[in-house]
C-alpha positions as a printed Julia matrix, in Angstrom:
189×3 Matrix{Float64}:
 -16.47  52.78   4.7
 -19.54  52.58   7.09
 -21.35  55.95   7.46
 -21.25  57.38  11.11
 -25.22  57.61  12.21
 -25.84  60.31  14.17
 -29.19  61.87  13.67
 -31.29  59.26  15.42
 -33.11  59.26  18.63
 -33.79  56.43  21.01
 -35.63  55.13  24.04
 -36.14  51.68  25.23
 -37.49  49.75  28.11
 -36.79  46.44  30.04
 -40.08  45.19  28.03
 -38.99  45.5   24.54
 -38.9   42.21  22.59
 -35.72  41.07  21.42
 -37.24  41.06  18.02
 -37.6   44.71  18.04
 -34.7   44.9   15.8
 -35.63  45.3   12.12
 -32.25  44.89  10.67
 -30.08  41.88  12.28
 -27.28  41.83   9.79
 -24.16  43.49   9.15
 -21.36  44.01   6.38
 -20.84  40.21   6.77
 -24.26  39.04   6.7
 -26.07  40.87   4.06
 -27.98  44.18   4.1
 -26.02  47.07   5.77
 -27.43  50.5    4.99
 -29.42  52.31   7.18
 -31.82  55.48   6.94
 -30.04  57.48   9.56
 -26.85  57.94   7.71
 -25.29  61.14   8.47
 -22.57  62.22   5.87
 -21.97  65.75   6.98
 -18.97  65.47   9.62
 -18.09  69.14   9.78
 -20.25  69.78  12.77
 -19.13  66.22  14.46
 -16.94  65.98  17.25
 -15.9   62.4   18.42
 -16.96  61.41  22.03
 -14.62  62.07  24.94
 -12.16  59.59  26.35
 -13.94  57.98  29.46
 -10.94  55.34  30.28
  -9.98  57.54  33.29
 -13.56  56.63  34.77
 -12.86  53.05  34.53
 -10.21  50.36  36.21
  -7.3   49.68  33.31
  -7.86  46.03  33.94
 -10.07  43.74  35.26
  -9.93  39.72  36.17
 -10.97  38.15  32.97
  -9.41  35.96  30.15
 -12.25  36.98  27.83
 -14.25  40.0   26.0
 -16.24  41.93  28.67
 -18.04  45.13  28.26
 -18.58  46.77  31.57
 -21.15  49.5   32.12
 -20.76  51.77  35.38
 -24.0   53.79  35.91
 -22.14  55.57  38.9
 -19.33  56.95  36.51
 -21.55  56.75  33.27
 -18.87  54.99  31.41
 -18.47  51.68  29.69
 -15.5   49.79  28.86
 -14.34  47.41  26.51
 -11.71  44.75  28.06
  -9.84  42.01  26.29
  -7.82  39.63  28.4
  -8.57  41.98  31.36
  -6.97  45.14  29.8
  -9.32  48.11  28.79
  -9.06  48.68  25.05
 -11.61  51.28  24.58
 -14.13  53.2   26.76
 -16.92  55.82  26.54
 -19.97  57.84  28.09
 -22.99  55.58  28.8
 -26.31  56.54  30.22
 -28.01  53.81  32.09
 -31.54  53.55  33.26
 -33.4   56.0   35.56
 -34.64  55.74  39.11
 -38.1   56.76  37.99
 -39.79  56.74  34.77
 -42.94  59.15  35.12
 -44.53  57.86  31.54
 -44.66  54.36  33.0
 -45.01  54.67  36.83
 -42.12  52.65  37.89
 -38.29  52.59  38.21
 -36.37  52.13  35.04
 -33.03  51.0   36.39
 -30.8   49.01  34.25
 -30.48  45.33  35.44
 -27.29  45.1   37.42
 -25.23  41.92  37.27
 -23.63  39.66  34.76
 -25.21  38.92  31.2
 -24.45  37.45  27.6
 -25.22  39.15  24.56
 -28.27  37.69  23.22
 -28.8   38.95  19.73
 -27.25  41.65  17.91
 -28.8   44.61  15.28
 -27.66  46.97  12.73
 -28.23  50.5   11.9
 -32.03  49.99  11.56
 -32.78  48.5   14.97
 -35.89  50.27  16.28
 -37.82  50.03  19.58
 -41.24  48.24  19.4
 -42.19  50.15  22.51
 -41.11  53.91  22.36
 -42.22  56.22  21.57
 -45.67  55.15  23.16
 -47.78  53.92  21.91
 -46.45  52.17  18.77
 -42.89  52.28  18.94
 -40.28  52.91  16.21
 -37.73  54.8   18.02
 -34.29  54.17  16.58
 -31.9   52.25  18.55
 -28.89  51.73  16.14
 -26.49  48.89  16.63
 -28.59  47.27  19.47
 -26.88  44.61  21.47
 -29.39  42.97  23.59
 -28.27  41.53  27.06
 -31.0   40.86  29.28
 -34.39  40.57  28.4
 -35.43  43.93  26.56
 -32.37  45.58  27.87
 -29.71  46.43  25.33
 -26.5   48.4   24.5
 -27.48  50.95  21.9
 -26.48  54.27  20.12
 -28.73  57.11  20.21
 -28.6   60.77  18.66
 -26.2   63.4   19.73
 -27.42  64.89  23.16
 -28.92  61.87  24.36
 -26.01  60.65  26.07
 -25.59  62.3   29.29
 -23.61  62.06  32.74
 -26.89  60.89  34.32
 -29.03  57.88  34.32
 -32.38  58.82  32.32
 -32.95  55.89  29.84
 -36.22  53.58  30.25
 -33.48  50.8   31.55
 -31.37  50.12  28.24
 -27.79  51.59  28.14
 -27.25  54.63  25.62
 -24.25  54.94  23.83
 -22.82  57.46  21.16
 -23.76  56.12  17.53
 -20.05  55.77  16.94
 -19.32  53.85  20.04
 -22.37  51.56  19.46
 -21.23  50.91  16.14
 -17.83  49.97  17.02
 -18.76  47.59  19.96
 -20.99  45.94  17.63
 -18.65  45.33  14.46
 -15.11  45.17  16.28
 -15.71  43.81  19.88
 -19.26  42.2   20.66
 -20.45  38.75  19.39
 -23.34  36.93  20.68
 -22.35  35.41  24.04
 -19.82  38.19  24.78
 -20.27  39.03  28.65
 -21.69  42.25  29.86
 -21.17  43.12  33.32
 -23.57  46.06  34.67
 -22.22  47.35  37.88
 -24.32  48.67  40.85
 -25.8   52.08  40.94
């Protein structure tokens, strides 16, 4: 059984390179491990159910991850039915450290690459990068769905452009739902 990865922090930006993941393999592809394993589950409480914030069905016959920056939720849909949902934090309207807006791009995309528990940012923290972004799933240039540490997923849009998820949700998406080519829909703000 894989460890739950909780003690990580992550920030990302639309300028992250797709190669920012230091580990692109999972249990079926070789190295799995990770330096951010959290084995003390006594203080952990699972994320709340966010399915009530999303439509129970969408018009689709394929797997789709929907991100709604207005409701701060993500949903995994298979054959049009919602199968799992959770909290999501999208990009900020303004990033003071960059001096520009950091909204997550809206529209329809496809997952381009998948990372493991050791995926890291090449940009943040500035100037050298290295912020953990476990189970990264890049879908638009440098923007990705990925896990972050406890307290970094909020009902607000505060990221540098990526979609922050609870690590357990990112891990579930990465190994149980998303493949390269899976559709990602980011709804308007």
